[in-house]
FINULO-180201 format. One record per residue (C-alpha): residue number from 1; residue in three letters; x, y, z. Coordinates in steps of 0.05 Angstrom, whole numbers, plus 32768, in hexadecimal, padded with zeros to 4 digits. Each point is the difference from the previous one (the first is absolute). Layout:
# FINULO-180201
    n  res    c1    c2    c3
  NUM  ALA     X     Y     Z
...
//
This chain:
# FINULO-180201
    n  res    c1    c2    c3
    1  MET  8000  8000  8000
    2  PRO  8038  8032  800D
    3  MET  8012  7FFB  7FB6
    4  LEU  7FBA  8018  7FEC
    5  ARG  8006  803C  802E
    6  ARG  8042  8014  7FE2
    7  THR  7FE5  7FF7  7FBA
    8  GLY  7FC4  802A  8012
    9  VAL  802D  8037  801B
   10  LEU  802B  7FFD  7FC1
   11  VAL  7FC3  8004  7FD4
   12  LEU  7FE5  803A  8028
   13  THR  8043  8023  7FFE
   14  ALA  8006  7FF5  7FB5
   15  THR  7FBA  801B  7FF7
   16  LEU  8010  803F  8028
   17  VAL  8041  800B  7FD9
   18  ALA  7FDB  7FF7  7FBE
   19  ALA  7FC9  8030  8015
   20  GLY  8035  8033  8016
   21  GLY  8021  7FF9  7FBC
   22  ALA  7FBE  800C  7FDC
   23  SER  7FF3  803D  802A
   24  ALA  8045  801C  7FF0
   25  ALA  7FF4  7FF3  7FB5
   26  GLN  7FBC  8022  8005
   27  ALA  801E  803C  8023
   28  GLN  8036  8006  7FCB
   29  SER  7FCC  7FFB  7FC9
   30  SER  7FD5  8034  8022
   31  GLN  803C  802F  8007
   32  ALA  8011  7FF8  7FB6
   33  SER  7FB7  800D  7FEE
   34  SER  7FFF  8040  8029
   35  SER  8043  8016  7FE2
   36  ASN  7FE8  7FF2  7FB9
   37  LYS  7FC0  8028  800B
   38  SER  802B  8039  801A
   39  ILE  8027  7FFE  7FBF
   40  ALA  7FC0  7FFF  7FD7
   41  ARG  7FDC  803A  8023
   42  PRO  802A  8039  7FE2
   43  MET  8004  7FDD  7FBD
   44  VAL  7FB4  7FFF  7FFD
   45  ALA  7FFC  8049  8014
   46  ASP  8035  8012  7FCB
   47  ARG  7FCF  7FE5  7FCB
   48  GLY  7FCB  8030  801A
   49  TRP  7FD6  7FC9  801E
   50  SER  7FDA  800D  8040
   51  GLN  8003  7FDE  8044
   52  ALA  7FC1  7FDA  7FEB
   53  GLN  8026  7FE5  7FC4
   54  PHE  8038  7FEA  802E
   55  ALA  7FCD  7FDD  802C
   56  CYS  7FE7  7FD9  7FC3
   57  LEU  8048  7FEE  7FEF
   58  VAL  800C  7FE7  8046
   59  LEU  7FC3  7FD2  7FFB
   60  LEU  8013  7FE8  7FBB
   61  TRP  8048  7FEE  800E
   62  HIS  7FEF  7FE4  8044
   63  ARG  7FD4  7FCD  7FDC
   64  GLU  8033  7FF4  7FCA
   65  SER  8041  7FF8  8027
   66  GLY  7FF7  801A  8047
   67  TRP  802F  8037  7FE9
   68  ASN  8038  7FCC  8000
   69  HIS  8034  8012  7FCB
   70  ARG  8017  7FB7  7FFD
   71  ALA  7FBA  7FE2  7FF8
   72  GLY  7FF8  7FD0  7FC7
   73  ASN  7FCF  7FCC  7FE9
   74  ARG  7FFD  7FC3  7FD3
   75  SER  7FE6  8029  7FC5
   76  GLY  8042  8027  7FFE
   77  ALA  7FE3  8040  801D
   78  TYR  8032  8023  802D
   79  GLY  8009  8039  8030
   80  ILE  7FD3  8034  8020
   81  PRO  7FD5  800C  7FC2
   82  GLN  8003  7FB5  7FEC
   83  ALA  8019  8010  7FBA
   84  LEU  7FF6  7FC6  7FD0
   85  PRO  8033  7FED  7FEC
   86  GLY  802A  8020  8035
   87  HIS  8039  8013  7FD1
   88  LYS  7FD3  8035  7FE0
   89  MET  8014  802C  803B
   90  ALA  8047  8002  7FE3
   91  SER  7FE7  803B  7FD6
   92  SER  8001  8028  8041
   93  GLY  8044  7FE7  8018
   94  GLY  802F  7FC5  7FFF
   95  ASP  7FF7  7FF7  804A
   96  TRP  7FB5  7FEE  7FF9
   97  ARG  8008  7FBE  8026
   98  THR  8017  8021  8040
   99  ASN  7FEF  804A  7FFF
  100  PRO  7FBB  8013  8018
  101  ARG  8007  8046  7FE3
  102  THR  800C  7FE4  7FBA
  103  GLN  7FC3  7FD2  8007
  104  ILE  7FD4  8038  8019
  105  LYS  8017  802E  7FC7
  106  TRP  7FEE  7FCA  7FCD
  107  GLY  7FBE  7FEF  8022
  108  LEU  7FE9  8048  8003
  109  GLY  8011  8009  7FB6
  110  TYR  7FD9  7FC0  7FEF
  111  ILE  7FC4  8018  8028
  112  LYS  8001  8045  7FDF
  113  GLN  8006  7FE3  7FBA
  114  ARG  7FCC  7FC9  8008
  115  TYR  7FCD  801C  8031
  116  GLY  800F  804A  8009
  117  SER  8002  7FFC  804C
  118  PRO  8009  7FD1  803B
  119  CYS  7FB5  8003  8012
  120  ARG  7FED  7FEB  7FBA
  121  ALA  8032  7FC7  8004
  122  TRP  7FE4  7FEC  8044
  123  GLY  7FB9  8002  7FE4
  124  HIS  8016  7FD1  7FC8
  125  PHE  8021  7FD2  8032
  126  GLN  7FC1  7FFD  802A
  127  SER  7FD5  7FEB  7FC6
  128  HIS  8032  7FD2  7FDC
  129  SER  8031  7FE9  8037
  130  TRP  803B  801A  7FD6
  131  TYR  8019  8041  7FE3
//
């Protein structure tokens, strides 16, 4: 029976360690998300878009990538705006894989060209589940 107790303690300890690791990863992801939104805010304003437009962008890219500049999916979409294929963002900079500013620049240009504004892109996403 002592062996079972030790195993139980080890399992419990491993569970706590794993949970702590997940929390640390979540905190790091949340910090990156906040930092990436801080980068985007003045870029949105520089385009003449309002705070309401920024709010739509926040919702859109939260659903797409969680504002994670390293987010990818099986389809080949990548980054904060989930460009498909991801390498399209190279038109905004060679560092598109790792630089959130480059991804945001590309994503804002895409939204402007295709939808005219973040709120229109968000509206399209809400009705079609993609933008």
